[in-house]
C-alpha positions, 0 to 999 in steps of 0.5 A: 188282532190288536186290543186297544185301551177300550177293550176293543180288538181291531185289524185292518185288512186289504181285500180284493173286490167281492163277497167274503166270509169270516169269523172271529177266533176268541181264545180259540173259539170261532164266533160270528161278528156280533156287529155284522147282521149279514150272515150266510147259511153256515153262520159265517159273517159276510162282508162285500168289497165293492170294485173300485169305482169311478163316478162320475167319469167325465169326458167332454160333455158326457158323464158316466155315473156308477153305483155298486149295489148287487142286491138292488132292485132298481137304481136311477140318478136324480139330477138338477139337469132333468125333472125325471130320474134317469134309469141306470143299467145293472152290469154282471159285477153288481155295478149300476151305470148310466151315461148322460150328455150334460150341458156345461156348468155345475150340477148336483145329483143323488142316486135313487136306490130301491126308492131311497136317495143316496149321495154318490160314494165315489164322489167327494164333491158334496154341496151344502145339502148333501147333494153330489156335485159334478162340473161339465166344462164347456166344449173348447178347443185348444190349440186352434190353428188357422193359418199362422194364428194359434188360439190357446184355451183353458178352462179355469173359472177359479184361477186368478191368472193364466199365461202361455209360456213357450219356445215362442216367448223364451219361456217367459211366463209373463209375456203372453197373459190370457184373458178370461171370458165366461170361465174360459181363458184365452189367447191368440198368437201369431207364430212362425211356421214350425213346432212350438213347445208350450205350457200353461202357467196357472196361478204360477203353476206350470201345467200342460194343455189338457185339450192338446192330444198331440204327442209331448216333447220333453214333457211340453205340449207342441202346437205346429204351424204349417209352412216352411220354416227356414232357421239358422240365418242371422238376424243381422247383415254387416254391410259390405260382407257376404253372409251365407244363408242356410241351405235347407229348411223344414216343411211342416204340413199334416203329412210332416207334423215334425218337419221335413228337411228340404233344400231352399232357394232365395230371391229378393222380395223387391228389386234392389241396387244395394243388395246382391245375391251370389252362389258358391259351392251350392251356398247362397250369399247375400251382401248389403252395400254400405249405402243400403237403407232399411231392412233386407227382405228375402223370399226363401222357397222350396218345392215338395211333391210339386207344391211350392212353399215360401217364407219371407225372411227379414234381416236388419242391417248395421253393425254388431254389438260386441259383448266381452264376458269374463267368468271367474271360478274358484276351481273347476272350469271343466265343461262350464260355458255360458248360455246366452240369449238376446232378450226375448229370443231363443238361447244357446250355449257358447264356450269360453275362448281364451283366459285373461288376467285382471287385478281385483280389489285386493290388489291380486291377479286372477285369471278369468275365462273369457268369450266374446259374443256379437249380436245386434241386440242391445241386451242379452241374458246369460247363465254360467252352466256346466255341460248341457245344464248339469248344473248352473251358477245363479240365475238370469243376469242381463247385460246392456250395451251402453248408450252411444256404444257398440261394445261392453265388457263385464265380469261375472264371479262364481257365487256372486249371484246375479251380480254383473261387474263392469270394473274388476276393481269392484270385485271383492274377494275377501274370504267367504266360506264356500263350504265346510264339512266335519272330518271327525268330532273335533275337526272341520275342513272349510273351503274359503273363497280367498287364499288367506288363513283365518282363525275363529276363536270361541270365547273362553275356549281358545281357537276354535277353527283354523282354515286355509283354502 
């Protein structure tokens, strides 16, 4: 034991649950603890360590109350939910327990131990009157799926804002806000067949749906909409061009919650003289004539276990927008690519395809990596990244097609966070410190962003550093 300044000796020990006996050894002499009235027949002081108790333990509307009192004759719980006390039952380990079915809302209670009221020592929630408190959340279901509609619910009476963010809205936390009614936040979304990942964003904190018992994927909740999901088809058809269609889809049912790969067939949803379907080597092609007006609508079908499933697929018709994107790094292009997503849609990694040289504001030529991206969308997002998100350069950057145009070219530079240049002569490569580290007590190595010498002078002491890229 350790002696404090007030003459009290002290030690803290971690003991197992149960009864323990002990004595102090004072200058070699055993003495009982004078502050502990509990003494056994041999004159040893006695201390009892209670088992770790969870109380109250809430599951739905049921709350289990527990109290450790091995020597008590009777224990009950007196709560705001009932005018009479609820009798508890003692187990062999000295823990008294009762499980009650309570209504939704806030409740207060105390234990009555041999006629004396005491707060729940395992419950840190206590009201102003010293009563223990327990909250029973309403019985709610989330997600609740009916056809292609999924309803999400979250109980958070004190939250300021709750939203659903997931693969269905490009993980945009502001795209699908929930509304609160009687302490429950709720939102219904119409979703395509398939498995959709999501999380709740509660006051800017990303949380899982506590009511969704399905297995998570990459730490995210999953909601499954039954039906046929055909992916891999383009959003837009270019006129007078035969476009290959996906040969398989995934069927989502109760028997196949993760999706069953199945062949699909295509047909025109309505007869048309300006849209044709053709077959070659087991692949279906669709062609829209130059005089076609409106969307092209096809029906994809699959038959599994003699049951037919279908999905309606809409294609826009028109010319594609061309995005030419140039990216400059000061070094190390190995495995770098662009993550690109049409605004509000799913994204994908796109590799660079060529090297192009441009003259910048300093009059020097620099080589950029370039790719061309085609989309009917007039706004896309990009993030330069290494590999599959090993690292990334800056955050979201957005590129838009100018009005009255179907093409744009932009330049992106490492370290110029979130900047999009529309003219390479705008890019300023004046020397900037990229990184620095001390070699010795008197030498520092500094990497700059341009090829030039620099000298930093400390007044009264001459040159402090010399640097070169």
